[in-house]
C-alpha positions in Angstrom: -17.6 13.9 -11.6 -17.8 10.8 -9.4 -16.6 8.5 -12.1 -13.6 10.8 -12.7 -12.7 10.8 -9.0 -12.8 7.0 -8.9 -10.5 6.7 -11.8 -8.0 9.1 -10.2 -8.0 7.1 -7.0 -7.6 3.7 -8.7 -4.2 2.1 -8.2 -2.7 0.5 -11.3 -0.8 -2.7 -10.5 1.4 -5.0 -12.5 2.3 -8.5 -11.3 5.8 -10.1 -12.1 5.6 -13.7 -11.1 6.8 -16.8 -12.9 4.1 -19.2 -11.7 0.9 -18.7 -13.8 -1.4 -20.1 -11.1 -0.1 -17.6 -8.6 -0.4 -14.7 -11.1 -4.0 -15.7 -11.9 -4.9 -16.0 -8.3 -3.4 -12.7 -7.4 -5.0 -10.9 -10.3 -8.5 -12.3 -9.5 -8.2 -11.6 -5.8 -6.9 -8.0 -6.1 -9.3 -7.0 -8.8 -12.1 -7.6 -6.2 -10.9 -4.5 -4.4 -12.4 -1.3 -5.9 -9.2 0.8 -5.5 -7.0 -1.8 -7.3 -6.8 -2.5 -11.0 -4.3 -5.2 -12.2 -3.4 -3.8 -15.6 -0.7 -6.3 -16.6 1.4 -9.3 -15.7 4.7 -10.9 -16.6 6.3 -14.3 -16.1 9.9 -13.1 -16.0 11.9 -9.9 -15.1 12.7 -8.6 -18.6 9.1 -9.0 -19.7 8.1 -7.3 -16.5 10.5 -4.4 -17.1 9.2 -3.9 -20.7 5.5 -3.9 -19.5 6.2 -1.6 -16.7 8.0 0.9 -19.0 5.0 0.7 -21.4 2.0 0.8 -19.0 3.6 2.9 -16.2 1.8 1.3 -13.2 1.6 2.8 -9.7 2.7 -0.4 -8.0 4.5 -3.5 -9.0 4.3 -6.9 -7.2 7.7 -8.4 -7.8 8.8 -12.0 -7.0 12.4 -12.5 -6.1 13.0 -16.0 -7.5 12.4 -15.3 -11.2 14.1 -17.2 -14.0 17.1 -15.5 -15.5 17.2 -12.0 -14.0 15.9 -12.2 -10.4 13.6 -9.7 -8.8 16.3 -7.9 -6.9 18.2 -7.2 -10.1 15.0 -6.2 -11.9 14.2 -3.7 -9.1 17.6 -2.2 -9.4 17.2 -1.9 -13.2 13.8 -0.2 -12.9 15.2 2.4 -10.4 18.2 3.0 -12.6 15.9 3.6 -15.5 14.0 6.2 -13.5 10.7 4.3 -13.0 8.3 5.9 -10.6 6.5 2.7 -9.9 6.5 1.6 -6.2 8.0 -1.9 -5.9 6.5 -4.5 -3.5 8.6 -7.6 -3.2 6.1 -10.6 -2.8 8.2 -13.7 -2.1 8.7 -16.8 0.0 12.3 -15.8 0.9 12.5 -15.1 4.6 16.2 -14.3 5.1 16.9 -11.0 6.8 19.7 -10.2 4.5 17.4 -10.5 1.5 15.0 -8.0 3.1 17.8 -5.5 3.6 19.1 -6.0 0.1 15.7 -5.6 -1.5 15.0 -2.4 0.3 18.5 -1.2 -0.5 17.9 -1.9 -4.2 14.9 0.4 -4.1 11.9 -1.8 -3.1 9.2 0.0 -1.1 7.8 -3.0 0.7 8.7 -6.7 1.5 5.8 -9.2 1.8 5.7 -12.9 2.3 3.4 -14.9 0.1 1.3 -16.1 3.0 0.0 -12.6 3.5 -3.8 -12.3 3.6 -5.5 -10.6 0.6 -6.9 -7.9 2.8 -3.6 -7.0 4.3 -1.9 -7.1 0.8 -4.6 -4.7 -0.5 -3.9 -2.3 2.4 -0.1 -2.6 1.8 -0.6 -1.7 -1.9 -2.7 1.3 -1.0 -0.2 2.5 1.7 2.8 2.0 -0.5 1.1 3.8 -3.4 0.7 6.8 -1.0 4.4 6.7 -0.2 4.7 4.4 2.8 7.3 1.6 3.4 6.3 -1.8 4.8 8.1 -4.9 6.0 6.2 -8.1 6.7 6.1 -8.9 10.5 7.3 -12.4 9.6 10.7 -11.1 8.5 11.1 -7.8 10.3 12.9 -9.3 13.3 15.3 -11.2 11.1 16.0 -8.1 9.1 16.7 -6.0 12.2 19.4 -8.5 13.2 21.4 -7.3 10.1 21.6 -3.8 11.3 25.1 -3.5 13.0 25.6 -2.5 16.6 27.5 0.8 17.1 30.6 -0.9 18.7 33.4 -1.7 16.2 31.1 -1.5 13.2 33.7 -0.1 10.8 36.2 -2.8 11.9 33.7 -5.7 11.5 32.5 -4.5 8.1 36.0 -3.8 6.8 37.2 -7.3 7.8 34.2 -9.1 6.3 34.5 -7.2 3.0 38.2 -7.9 2.8 37.7 -11.6 3.5 35.0 -11.9 0.8 37.0 -10.0 -1.8 40.2 -12.0 -1.0 38.4 -15.2 -1.9 37.5 -14.0 -5.4 39.8 -13.5 -8.3 39.8 -10.2 -10.2 37.9 -12.0 -13.0 35.3 -13.3 -10.6 34.8 -9.9 -9.1 34.2 -8.6 -12.6 31.7 -11.4 -13.3 30.0 -10.6 -9.9 29.5 -7.0 -11.0 27.7 -8.1 -14.1 25.7 -10.7 -12.1 24.4 -7.9 -9.7 23.4 -5.9 -12.8 21.2 -8.7 -13.9 23.3 -10.1 -16.8 22.7 -13.6 -17.9 25.6 -16.1 -18.4 25.3 -15.4 -22.2 25.4 -11.6 -21.6 28.4 -12.0 -19.2 30.2 -14.1 -21.8 29.7 -11.5 -24.5 30.9 -8.6 -22.2 34.0 -10.5 -21.2 34.6 -12.1 -24.6 34.7 -15.6 -23.3 32.5 -18.7 -23.9 29.2 -19.2 -22.1 30.7 -22.3 -20.5 33.5 -20.2 -19.0 31.1 -17.6 -17.8 29.0 -20.3 -16.1 32.1 -21.8 -14.5 32.9 -18.4 -13.0 29.4 -18.0 -11.6 29.5 -21.4 -10.1 32.9 -20.6 -8.5 31.5 -17.4 -7.1 28.5 -19.1 -5.5 30.8 -21.7 -3.9 33.3 -19.1 -2.5 30.5 -16.8 -1.2 28.8 -19.9 0.4 25.4 -19.1 -1.3 22.9 -21.3 -3.1 21.9 -19.2 -6.1 22.4 -15.9 -8.1 19.9 -14.1 -5.9 21.8 -14.8 -2.8 25.1 -13.9 -4.4 23.8 -10.5 -5.5 22.3 -9.9 -2.1 25.6 -10.7 -0.4 27.6 -8.6 -2.9 25.4 -5.6 -2.2 25.0 -6.1 1.6 28.7 -6.6 2.2 29.9 -4.0 -0.3 32.0 -6.6 -2.0 31.8 -4.8 -5.3 
């Protein structure tokens, strides 16, 4: 009876992280806690989604800066597919807008990678039980992105209009595919253009939105309701 109870209380975890050393370290550390069992790992988002669908973990540790499809896009895909897994973003990204976008995409917690193993184990336990958690290191920055009551609708409307005005209709279409996690090759296939053309559109979008990468572009598109 005791063995059955322990198995029921065990939290099954999958790690999605592109750095092998980080994955190995996390797996070794977390498996030291009796209530946690790391049952799988993946080095990119698509592999992670496939493993999550197959093994059905309780909790997923998801990096944001993954190659190809980023962690934000992967989280959105998992939620769209009806996954019951709780998503904990584990990243070095500290921007408040990324925190808001991650939670908006369906993440249940946002942790920085300098979190202590003990705290991470407690976050995993609490999130598995239904709690939400934001790392103290980014909570203040995230709160700054909540609008004040005065003139909220006017500010949001103006910002969205400005962002949309900078992008062509084609670029807005590309941005929609980018947010959905499509690669340049997939975007090219959808729009019936060359991969080079798709890549050029993505580069133009990054420049016009004043962001550094696809993750930030997706974050801005979601946060500012550009699409």
